[in-house]
C-alpha positions as a LaTeX table, in Angstrom:
\begin{tabular}{lrrr}
\hline
Residue & $x$ (\AA) & $y$ (\AA) & $z$ (\AA) \\
\hline
Met1 & 57.89 & 12.54 & 58.46 \\
Thr2 & 54.09 & 12.87 & 58.04 \\
Asn3 & 54.38 & 14.14 & 54.86 \\
Arg4 & 56.92 & 11.33 & 53.93 \\
Arg5 & 54.87 & 8.67 & 54.99 \\
Ala6 & 51.99 & 10.94 & 52.68 \\
Leu7 & 54.20 & 10.67 & 49.88 \\
Ser8 & 55.12 & 7.00 & 50.25 \\
Ser9 & 51.64 & 5.65 & 50.51 \\
Asp10 & 50.65 & 7.64 & 47.27 \\
Glu11 & 53.45 & 6.40 & 45.47 \\
Ala12 & 52.82 & 2.96 & 46.75 \\
Glu13 & 49.21 & 3.41 & 45.50 \\
Arg14 & 50.57 & 4.67 & 42.07 \\
Arg15 & 52.69 & 1.55 & 42.21 \\
Gly16 & 49.84 & $-0.55$ & 42.74 \\
Ala17 & 48.11 & 0.88 & 39.92 \\
Ser18 & 50.57 & 0.70 & 37.29 \\
Ser19 & 51.23 & $-3.01$ & 38.20 \\
Ala20 & 47.62 & $-3.66$ & 37.96 \\
His21 & 47.87 & $-2.42$ & 34.44 \\
Ala22 & 50.40 & $-4.33$ & 33.78 \\
Arg23 & 48.86 & $-7.57$ & 34.17 \\
Pro24 & 48.08 & $-9.69$ & 31.94 \\
Arg25 & 44.17 & $-9.79$ & 31.15 \\
Ser26 & 43.38 & $-12.95$ & 32.24 \\
Glu27 & 44.43 & $-11.88$ & 35.79 \\
Arg28 & 42.62 & $-9.04$ & 35.69 \\
Asp29 & 39.30 & $-10.22$ & 34.35 \\
Pro30 & 39.48 & $-13.89$ & 35.36 \\
Val31 & 35.95 & $-14.96$ & 34.85 \\
Ala32 & 35.01 & $-12.98$ & 31.63 \\
Leu33 & 38.11 & $-13.48$ & 29.41 \\
Pro34 & 38.24 & $-17.21$ & 29.67 \\
Ala35 & 34.79 & $-17.43$ & 28.77 \\
Leu36 & 34.98 & $-15.19$ & 25.00 \\
Arg37 & 37.87 & $-16.99$ & 24.60 \\
Arg38 & 36.33 & $-20.54$ & 24.53 \\
Ile39 & 33.20 & $-18.23$ & 22.78 \\
Arg40 & 35.92 & $-17.97$ & 19.95 \\
Arg41 & 37.43 & $-21.47$ & 20.23 \\
Arg42 & 33.97 & $-22.78$ & 19.44 \\
Leu43 & 33.25 & $-20.71$ & 16.68 \\
Ala44 & 36.94 & $-21.43$ & 15.18 \\
Arg45 & 36.13 & $-24.85$ & 15.09 \\
Ile46 & 32.45 & $-24.77$ & 13.51 \\
Arg47 & 33.96 & $-22.42$ & 10.83 \\
Lys48 & 36.95 & $-24.86$ & 10.13 \\
Gly49 & 34.60 & $-28.07$ & 10.55 \\
Leu50 & 32.50 & $-25.93$ & 7.73 \\
Ala51 & 35.45 & $-25.18$ & 5.57 \\
Gly52 & 36.18 & $-28.98$ & 5.47 \\
His53 & 32.88 & $-30.45$ & 4.91 \\
Pro54 & 32.33 & $-31.77$ & 1.15 \\
Ser55 & 29.59 & $-29.78$ & 0.74 \\
His56 & 31.43 & $-26.13$ & 1.40 \\
Arg57 & 31.78 & $-24.98$ & $-1.76$ \\
Arg58 & 27.83 & $-25.31$ & $-2.32$ \\
Trp59 & 27.33 & $-23.03$ & 0.97 \\
Val60 & 29.58 & $-20.70$ & 0.09 \\
Leu61 & 27.58 & $-20.62$ & $-3.36$ \\
Trp62 & 24.40 & $-20.42$ & $-1.39$ \\
Thr63 & 25.55 & $-17.71$ & 0.96 \\
Cys64 & 26.66 & $-15.37$ & $-1.95$ \\
Leu65 & 23.08 & $-16.04$ & $-3.18$ \\
Ala66 & 21.64 & $-14.94$ & $-0.41$ \\
Gly67 & 23.84 & $-12.15$ & 0.16 \\
Gly68 & 23.06 & $-10.93$ & $-3.73$ \\
Phe69 & 19.45 & $-11.82$ & $-3.06$ \\
Ala70 & 19.33 & $-9.32$ & 0.29 \\
Thr71 & 20.92 & $-6.24$ & $-1.64$ \\
Thr72 & 18.90 & $-6.56$ & $-4.66$ \\
Phe73 & 15.33 & $-7.46$ & $-4.06$ \\
Thr74 & 14.23 & $-3.38$ & $-3.54$ \\
Ile75 & 15.31 & $-2.32$ & $-6.84$ \\
Thr76 & 12.22 & $-3.43$ & $-8.67$ \\
Ile77 & 9.58 & $-2.51$ & $-6.14$ \\
Leu78 & 11.03 & 1.22 & $-5.81$ \\
Gly79 & 10.18 & 1.31 & $-9.64$ \\
Val80 & 6.96 & 0.85 & $-9.20$ \\
Ser81 & 6.45 & 2.61 & $-6.35$ \\
Leu82 & 7.86 & 6.13 & $-7.27$ \\
Arg83 & 4.81 & 7.71 & $-7.56$ \\
Ser84 & 3.41 & 6.69 & $-4.34$ \\
Ile85 & 6.90 & 7.37 & $-2.65$ \\
Ala86 & 6.89 & 11.15 & $-3.83$ \\
Leu87 & 3.57 & 11.71 & $-2.98$ \\
Asp88 & 4.18 & 10.60 & 0.55 \\
Leu89 & 7.53 & 12.96 & 0.76 \\
Gly90 & 6.22 & 15.81 & $-0.97$ \\
Thr91 & 8.33 & 15.87 & $-3.75$ \\
Gln92 & 8.38 & 15.29 & $-7.83$ \\
Val93 & 8.45 & 11.89 & $-9.82$ \\
Ser94 & 11.55 & 12.92 & $-11.22$ \\
Thr95 & 13.21 & 14.03 & $-7.97$ \\
Ile96 & 12.41 & 10.48 & $-6.51$ \\
Ala97 & 13.68 & 8.80 & $-9.42$ \\
Trp98 & 17.31 & 9.58 & $-7.93$ \\
Val99 & 16.36 & 6.74 & $-5.27$ \\
Met100 & 16.83 & 4.33 & $-8.20$ \\
Thr101 & 19.42 & 6.17 & $-10.11$ \\
Ala102 & 21.88 & 7.20 & $-7.48$ \\
Pro103 & 22.56 & 4.05 & $-5.80$ \\
Met104 & 22.88 & 2.45 & $-9.53$ \\
Leu105 & 25.62 & 5.13 & $-10.02$ \\
Ala106 & 27.45 & 4.09 & $-6.85$ \\
Gln107 & 27.33 & 0.82 & $-7.56$ \\
Ala108 & 28.73 & 0.99 & $-10.94$ \\
Val109 & 31.53 & 3.71 & $-9.76$ \\
Ser110 & 32.77 & 1.98 & $-6.35$ \\
Ala111 & 32.68 & $-1.88$ & $-8.02$ \\
Pro112 & 35.62 & $-2.34$ & $-9.20$ \\
Leu113 & 37.41 & 0.13 & $-5.96$ \\
Leu114 & 35.86 & $-2.07$ & $-3.87$ \\
Gly115 & 37.10 & $-5.24$ & $-5.41$ \\
Lys116 & 40.60 & $-3.74$ & $-5.49$ \\
Leu117 & 39.91 & $-3.52$ & $-1.73$ \\
Gly118 & 38.90 & $-6.66$ & $-0.87$ \\
Asp119 & 42.26 & $-7.77$ & $-3.03$ \\
Leu120 & 44.33 & $-5.69$ & $-0.09$ \\
His121 & 42.47 & $-6.89$ & 3.25 \\
Gly122 & 40.59 & $-9.74$ & 2.37 \\
His123 & 36.83 & $-10.28$ & 0.45 \\
Arg124 & 35.66 & $-11.98$ & 3.38 \\
Arg125 & 36.24 & $-9.15$ & 5.26 \\
Val126 & 34.84 & $-6.56$ & 3.15 \\
Tyr127 & 31.79 & $-8.67$ & 2.11 \\
Leu128 & 31.14 & $-8.86$ & 6.27 \\
Ile129 & 31.83 & $-5.42$ & 7.09 \\
Gly130 & 29.62 & $-3.81$ & 3.85 \\
Phe131 & 26.75 & $-6.68$ & 4.86 \\
Val132 & 26.38 & $-5.18$ & 8.28 \\
Val133 & 26.77 & $-1.25$ & 7.28 \\
Ala134 & 24.04 & $-2.27$ & 4.72 \\
Thr135 & 21.94 & $-3.89$ & 7.21 \\
Ala136 & 22.08 & $-1.36$ & 9.56 \\
Val137 & 21.28 & 1.53 & 6.78 \\
Ala138 & 18.39 & $-0.24$ & 5.47 \\
Phe139 & 16.28 & $-0.06$ & 8.88 \\
Ala140 & 17.50 & 3.31 & 9.08 \\
Thr141 & 16.12 & 3.76 & 5.60 \\
Ala142 & 12.91 & 3.07 & 6.76 \\
Leu143 & 13.02 & 6.18 & 8.71 \\
Ala144 & 13.66 & 8.81 & 5.96 \\
Trp145 & 11.89 & 11.90 & 6.68 \\
Asn146 & 12.22 & 13.53 & 3.13 \\
Ala147 & 13.45 & 12.90 & $-0.51$ \\
Gly148 & 17.29 & 13.67 & 0.25 \\
Ser149 & 17.41 & 11.69 & 3.29 \\
Leu150 & 15.69 & 8.63 & 1.28 \\
Ile151 & 17.95 & 9.00 & $-1.76$ \\
Gly152 & 21.10 & 9.56 & 0.69 \\
Leu153 & 20.57 & 6.89 & 2.59 \\
Arg154 & 19.81 & 4.09 & $-0.37$ \\
Thr155 & 22.82 & 5.54 & $-2.03$ \\
Leu156 & 25.09 & 4.77 & 1.33 \\
Gly157 & 23.24 & 1.24 & 1.59 \\
Gln158 & 23.56 & 0.34 & $-1.95$ \\
Leu159 & 27.27 & 1.62 & $-1.82$ \\
Ala160 & 27.74 & $-0.87$ & 1.02 \\
Gly161 & 25.84 & $-3.78$ & $-0.14$ \\
Thr162 & 27.99 & $-3.57$ & $-3.35$ \\
Ala163 & 30.93 & $-4.55$ & $-1.62$ \\
Thr164 & 29.35 & $-8.30$ & $-1.49$ \\
Met165 & 29.38 & $-8.34$ & $-5.08$ \\
Pro166 & 33.11 & $-8.46$ & $-5.88$ \\
Ala167 & 33.72 & $-10.39$ & $-3.06$ \\
Ser168 & 31.34 & $-13.09$ & $-3.62$ \\
Met169 & 32.91 & $-13.30$ & $-7.10$ \\
Ala170 & 36.35 & $-13.86$ & $-5.79$ \\
Met171 & 35.23 & $-16.20$ & $-3.08$ \\
Leu172 & 33.06 & $-18.40$ & $-5.99$ \\
Phe173 & 36.27 & $-18.20$ & $-8.15$ \\
Arg174 & 38.21 & $-19.80$ & $-5.44$ \\
Ala175 & 35.85 & $-22.37$ & $-4.42$ \\
Tyr176 & 35.09 & $-23.51$ & $-8.50$ \\
Asp177 & 37.22 & $-24.19$ & $-11.61$ \\
Gly178 & 36.61 & $-24.42$ & $-15.10$ \\
Asn179 & 33.00 & $-24.71$ & $-16.53$ \\
Glu180 & 31.59 & $-25.00$ & $-12.69$ \\
Arg181 & 32.64 & $-21.01$ & $-12.54$ \\
Val182 & 30.23 & $-20.70$ & $-15.20$ \\
Lys183 & 27.40 & $-22.62$ & $-13.80$ \\
Ala184 & 27.99 & $-20.62$ & $-10.39$ \\
Met185 & 27.93 & $-17.67$ & $-12.45$ \\
Gly186 & 24.62 & $-18.46$ & $-13.58$ \\
Trp187 & 23.17 & $-19.20$ & $-10.62$ \\
Met188 & 24.64 & $-15.67$ & $-9.27$ \\
Ser189 & 22.40 & $-14.56$ & $-12.69$ \\
Val190 & 19.49 & $-15.81$ & $-11.22$ \\
Val191 & 19.21 & $-14.29$ & $-7.81$ \\
Thr192 & 19.91 & $-10.96$ & $-9.26$ \\
Ala193 & 17.07 & $-10.83$ & $-11.60$ \\
Gly194 & 15.12 & $-13.24$ & $-9.34$ \\
Gly195 & 15.88 & $-10.75$ & $-6.02$ \\
Pro196 & 13.34 & $-8.49$ & $-8.05$ \\
Val197 & 10.58 & $-11.02$ & $-8.94$ \\
Leu198 & 10.16 & $-11.59$ & $-5.24$ \\
Gly199 & 10.26 & $-7.49$ & $-4.19$ \\
Leu200 & 7.73 & $-7.05$ & $-7.56$ \\
Ala201 & 5.21 & $-9.69$ & $-6.16$ \\
Ile202 & 5.43 & $-8.70$ & $-2.17$ \\
Gly203 & 6.19 & $-4.99$ & $-2.30$ \\
Gly204 & 3.53 & $-4.16$ & $-4.59$ \\
Val205 & 0.63 & $-5.23$ & $-2.21$ \\
Leu206 & 2.82 & $-3.86$ & 1.04 \\
Val207 & 2.66 & $-0.68$ & $-0.52$ \\
Glu208 & $-0.89$ & $-0.71$ & $-1.30$ \\
Thr209 & $-1.84$ & $-1.82$ & 2.24 \\
Ile210 & 0.17 & $-0.62$ & 4.41 \\
Gly211 & 3.07 & 1.93 & 2.72 \\
Trp212 & 6.54 & 1.97 & 1.51 \\
Arg213 & 8.26 & 1.67 & 4.46 \\
Pro214 & 8.35 & $-2.03$ & 5.55 \\
Ile215 & 10.22 & $-3.01$ & 2.48 \\
Phe216 & 13.17 & $-1.74$ & 4.07 \\
Leu217 & 12.50 & $-3.68$ & 7.11 \\
Ile218 & 12.20 & $-6.42$ & 5.30 \\
Gln219 & 15.18 & $-5.82$ & 3.26 \\
Gly220 & 17.28 & $-5.34$ & 6.51 \\
Gly221 & 15.82 & $-8.67$ & 8.39 \\
Leu222 & 17.17 & $-10.54$ & 5.32 \\
Ser223 & 20.49 & $-9.03$ & 5.46 \\
Ala224 & 20.78 & $-9.49$ & 8.84 \\
Ile225 & 20.18 & $-13.44$ & 8.37 \\
Ala226 & 22.43 & $-13.83$ & 5.35 \\
Cys227 & 25.36 & $-11.71$ & 7.05 \\
Phe228 & 24.72 & $-14.12$ & 10.33 \\
Ile229 & 25.39 & $-17.27$ & 7.55 \\
Ala230 & 28.19 & $-15.90$ & 6.11 \\
Phe231 & 30.23 & $-15.07$ & 9.19 \\
Phe232 & 30.63 & $-19.32$ & 9.84 \\
Val233 & 30.16 & $-20.35$ & 6.31 \\
Leu234 & 32.82 & $-17.78$ & 4.23 \\
Ser235 & 36.37 & $-18.36$ & 4.70 \\
Glu236 & 39.06 & $-15.41$ & 4.19 \\
Thr237 & 40.91 & $-15.08$ & 1.00 \\
Arg238 & 44.17 & $-14.71$ & 0.42 \\
Arg239 & 45.66 & $-10.97$ & 0.41 \\
Asn240 & 47.19 & $-9.14$ & $-2.38$ \\
Glu241 & 49.71 & $-6.78$ & $-1.19$ \\
Asp242 & 50.65 & $-5.31$ & $-4.40$ \\
Val243 & 47.26 & $-3.99$ & $-5.23$ \\
Gly244 & 46.77 & $-0.41$ & $-4.73$ \\
Leu245 & 43.85 & 2.00 & $-5.03$ \\
Asp246 & 43.00 & 3.97 & $-7.34$ \\
Val247 & 40.82 & 7.11 & $-5.89$ \\
Pro248 & 41.21 & 9.86 & $-7.60$ \\
Gly249 & 40.19 & 7.87 & $-11.13$ \\
Ala250 & 37.21 & 6.51 & $-9.12$ \\
Ala251 & 36.43 & 9.83 & $-8.24$ \\
Ala252 & 36.50 & 11.70 & $-11.42$ \\
Leu253 & 34.66 & 8.71 & $-13.16$ \\
Ala254 & 32.25 & 9.29 & $-10.46$ \\
Gly255 & 32.00 & 12.89 & $-11.02$ \\
Ala256 & 31.38 & 12.55 & $-14.68$ \\
Ala257 & 28.59 & 9.83 & $-14.28$ \\
Phe258 & 26.68 & 12.22 & $-11.84$ \\
Thr259 & 26.62 & 15.20 & $-13.79$ \\
Leu260 & 25.94 & 13.73 & $-17.10$ \\
Thr261 & 23.25 & 12.02 & $-15.41$ \\
Phe262 & 22.38 & 14.65 & $-13.34$ \\
Ala263 & 22.13 & 16.85 & $-16.21$ \\
Ile264 & 19.76 & 14.54 & $-18.14$ \\
Asn265 & 17.74 & 14.47 & $-15.37$ \\
Arg266 & 17.20 & 17.99 & $-14.87$ \\
Leu267 & 16.73 & 19.02 & $-18.10$ \\
Pro268 & 12.95 & 18.58 & $-18.83$ \\
Thr269 & 12.20 & 20.49 & $-15.61$ \\
Trp270 & 14.76 & 23.09 & $-15.76$ \\
Gly271 & 15.74 & 23.15 & $-19.47$ \\
Leu272 & 18.49 & 24.07 & $-21.30$ \\
Ala273 & 19.20 & 27.46 & $-20.23$ \\
Asp274 & 19.72 & 26.67 & $-16.63$ \\
Pro275 & 23.36 & 27.33 & $-15.89$ \\
Arg276 & 23.43 & 24.41 & $-13.49$ \\
Val277 & 22.56 & 22.06 & $-16.30$ \\
Gly278 & 24.91 & 23.89 & $-18.89$ \\
Leu279 & 27.46 & 23.75 & $-15.79$ \\
Cys280 & 27.27 & 20.04 & $-15.49$ \\
Met281 & 27.26 & 19.40 & $-19.50$ \\
Leu282 & 30.51 & 21.14 & $-19.54$ \\
Leu283 & 32.01 & 19.63 & $-16.43$ \\
Thr284 & 31.38 & 15.80 & $-18.06$ \\
Pro285 & 34.01 & 15.70 & $-20.94$ \\
Val286 & 36.48 & 17.95 & $-18.36$ \\
Leu287 & 36.02 & 15.61 & $-15.63$ \\
Leu288 & 36.53 & 12.23 & $-18.60$ \\
Ala289 & 39.64 & 14.04 & $-19.47$ \\
Leu290 & 40.81 & 14.23 & $-16.21$ \\
Phe291 & 40.16 & 10.75 & $-15.55$ \\
Val292 & 42.12 & 9.59 & $-18.55$ \\
Arg293 & 45.00 & 11.61 & $-17.65$ \\
Ile294 & 44.97 & 10.09 & $-14.05$ \\
Glu295 & 44.52 & 6.53 & $-15.37$ \\
Arg296 & 47.81 & 7.10 & $-17.68$ \\
Ser297 & 50.01 & 7.87 & $-14.80$ \\
Ala298 & 48.31 & 5.70 & $-12.01$ \\
Ala299 & 50.52 & 2.83 & $-10.68$ \\
His300 & 47.33 & 0.79 & $-10.09$ \\
Pro301 & 44.74 & 2.09 & $-12.43$ \\
Leu302 & 41.08 & 1.30 & $-12.09$ \\
Leu303 & 40.84 & 0.78 & $-15.94$ \\
Pro304 & 43.97 & 0.10 & $-17.42$ \\
Leu305 & 43.82 & 2.03 & $-20.79$ \\
Ala306 & 45.38 & $-0.88$ & $-22.91$ \\
Phe307 & 42.41 & $-2.80$ & $-21.92$ \\
Leu308 & 40.44 & $-0.25$ & $-24.48$ \\
Gly309 & 42.78 & $-1.85$ & $-27.28$ \\
Arg310 & 41.76 & $-5.24$ & $-26.89$ \\
Arg311 & 38.24 & $-6.30$ & $-28.87$ \\
Asn312 & 37.24 & $-8.92$ & $-26.56$ \\
Phe313 & 37.16 & $-6.28$ & $-23.72$ \\
Val314 & 35.51 & $-2.85$ & $-25.37$ \\
Leu315 & 32.91 & $-4.98$ & $-27.46$ \\
Pro316 & 31.29 & $-6.58$ & $-24.37$ \\
Leu317 & 31.30 & $-3.51$ & $-22.45$ \\
Trp318 & 29.68 & $-1.64$ & $-25.26$ \\
Val319 & 26.91 & $-4.96$ & $-25.81$ \\
Gly320 & 26.06 & $-4.60$ & $-22.44$ \\
Phe321 & 25.97 & $-1.01$ & $-21.80$ \\
Cys322 & 23.14 & $-1.01$ & $-25.18$ \\
Leu323 & 21.34 & $-4.08$ & $-23.84$ \\
Gln324 & 20.96 & $-2.48$ & $-20.10$ \\
Phe325 & 20.14 & 0.87 & $-21.72$ \\
Ala326 & 17.40 & $-0.54$ & $-22.84$ \\
Tyr327 & 16.13 & $-2.78$ & $-20.30$ \\
Met328 & 16.89 & $-0.44$ & $-17.10$ \\
Gly329 & 15.40 & 2.30 & $-18.99$ \\
Gly330 & 12.01 & 0.26 & $-19.90$ \\
Phe331 & 11.81 & $-1.06$ & $-16.36$ \\
Ile332 & 11.80 & 2.51 & $-14.92$ \\
Ile333 & 9.35 & 3.65 & $-17.69$ \\
Ser334 & 6.82 & 0.74 & $-17.90$ \\
Pro335 & 5.68 & 0.92 & $-14.39$ \\
Leu336 & 4.90 & 5.04 & $-14.54$ \\
Ile337 & 2.92 & 4.13 & $-18.01$ \\
Met338 & 0.98 & 1.29 & $-16.64$ \\
Met339 & $-0.08$ & 3.67 & $-13.24$ \\
Gly340 & $-0.08$ & 7.09 & $-15.13$ \\
Val341 & $-1.96$ & 6.27 & $-18.67$ \\
Phe342 & $-3.58$ & 3.01 & $-17.88$ \\
Gly343 & $-4.84$ & 3.96 & $-14.65$ \\
Leu344 & $-3.46$ & 0.46 & $-13.09$ \\
Gly345 & $-2.50$ & 0.55 & $-9.20$ \\
Gln346 & 0.70 & $-0.62$ & $-7.82$ \\
Ala347 & $-0.28$ & $-4.41$ & $-7.01$ \\
Ala348 & $-1.76$ & $-4.91$ & $-10.83$ \\
Thr349 & 1.35 & $-2.97$ & $-12.16$ \\
Ser350 & 3.82 & $-5.36$ & $-10.16$ \\
Met351 & 2.22 & $-8.15$ & $-11.33$ \\
Trp352 & 2.41 & $-7.15$ & $-15.28$ \\
Thr353 & 6.21 & $-6.10$ & $-14.54$ \\
Met354 & 7.28 & $-9.41$ & $-13.04$ \\
Ala355 & 7.27 & $-10.87$ & $-16.89$ \\
Arg356 & 10.44 & $-9.68$ & $-17.72$ \\
Pro357 & 12.38 & $-10.66$ & $-14.62$ \\
Ile358 & 10.94 & $-13.96$ & $-14.08$ \\
Ser359 & 11.95 & $-14.68$ & $-17.66$ \\
Phe360 & 15.54 & $-13.74$ & $-16.79$ \\
Ser361 & 16.24 & $-15.69$ & $-13.86$ \\
Ala362 & 14.76 & $-18.73$ & $-15.85$ \\
Ser363 & 17.14 & $-18.12$ & $-19.08$ \\
Ser364 & 20.04 & $-17.27$ & $-16.82$ \\
Pro365 & 21.19 & $-20.70$ & $-15.46$ \\
Val366 & 20.20 & $-22.33$ & $-19.24$ \\
Gly367 & 22.84 & $-19.56$ & $-20.00$ \\
Gly368 & 25.29 & $-20.49$ & $-18.24$ \\
His369 & 24.66 & $-24.27$ & $-18.74$ \\
Leu370 & 25.10 & $-23.84$ & $-22.54$ \\
Gly371 & 28.29 & $-21.09$ & $-22.09$ \\
Ser372 & 30.11 & $-23.65$ & $-20.62$ \\
Thr373 & 29.10 & $-26.15$ & $-23.32$ \\
Trp374 & 29.01 & $-23.95$ & $-26.80$ \\
Gly375 & 31.19 & $-21.29$ & $-25.44$ \\
Glu376 & 30.70 & $-17.65$ & $-24.04$ \\
Arg377 & 30.71 & $-15.64$ & $-27.47$ \\
Ala378 & 28.08 & $-18.03$ & $-28.99$ \\
Met379 & 25.66 & $-17.30$ & $-26.30$ \\
Val380 & 26.13 & $-13.68$ & $-26.38$ \\
Ile381 & 25.45 & $-13.40$ & $-30.16$ \\
Val382 & 22.68 & $-15.42$ & $-29.34$ \\
Gly383 & 21.17 & $-13.71$ & $-26.83$ \\
Ser384 & 21.83 & $-9.90$ & $-28.21$ \\
Thr385 & 19.78 & $-11.59$ & $-31.45$ \\
Leu386 & 17.06 & $-12.55$ & $-29.72$ \\
Ile387 & 16.57 & $-9.40$ & $-27.74$ \\
Leu388 & 16.99 & $-7.42$ & $-30.73$ \\
Met389 & 13.89 & $-9.93$ & $-32.45$ \\
Ala390 & 11.73 & $-9.16$ & $-29.37$ \\
\hline
\end{tabular}
């Protein structure tokens, strides 16, 4: 009898525990869950009210601009600070230059893939997740202990921040129509060029006085504010279930871009006879051929090869490549010449380097307005001619 009573009491306890687990959450925690529901309802009302406001389009634009600024303003100051960062971490300038090169490669290769990810799961969700990760990595970058950690954290942060760019474009295209889109894209160009201006103006002084690490603390703070605003302002986009991710194609293209850039970067230091340089040069065409083969058979290719037969697709890409090749090459080399040859300090170098992004920022909204009036083709021809004359 005693054993039966013990068993029955144990069974009653198990049944009581299972029934407690089977209860609704509101019965299990009658205080906390209703409070959370009230908070969620209030947040939903705030977002719904903002979405229905007449100025919502403008708020979406300014939110996307804030996100673009927070993820781009560190680019130029790193170019000015390469020498001091290399000395601080005990490495060569050619090695620390990957702090800029690797994030740019990650951005170029991952942008189409992240855009498709936004089509699948919603651009607002991808935007917020990317921004949260980029914010956390920005704070972690300030604690980098060597060149490898700095390059890795910068690449990871830029990879996460890149998620905000195609998402911003998609949400702006949803908010604006026709010629208004061209103007919105012009303002995005202002931020992508104006962010580096402020980075130069503030960063040069910061690096000379207290070092380069506080730059990433500033970036993390700005990103946190922009992410908080984006949570309330941005609305989710419609999901497209028919879109697929071409991960093998992106991996092959990323490998080709890395091996080519790595070989060019290491060639002056290691020489052409070094087997690592030779291997990278051999792998580049192999990976490019693999990329083409993958794209031919992919259900959702990263780059539909039929686009390469369209003049209006290929020529703008080549023009943009040539312009950016000259612009970014001069952007990296000019600060090194100013400091290494002319003996200028980082603050003075920052001030002299500001002329280019300032002119870029000032002309971008004008170009967007003229593009909607005269046509994009005419503005590309005029702009390219002016750059060639300069």
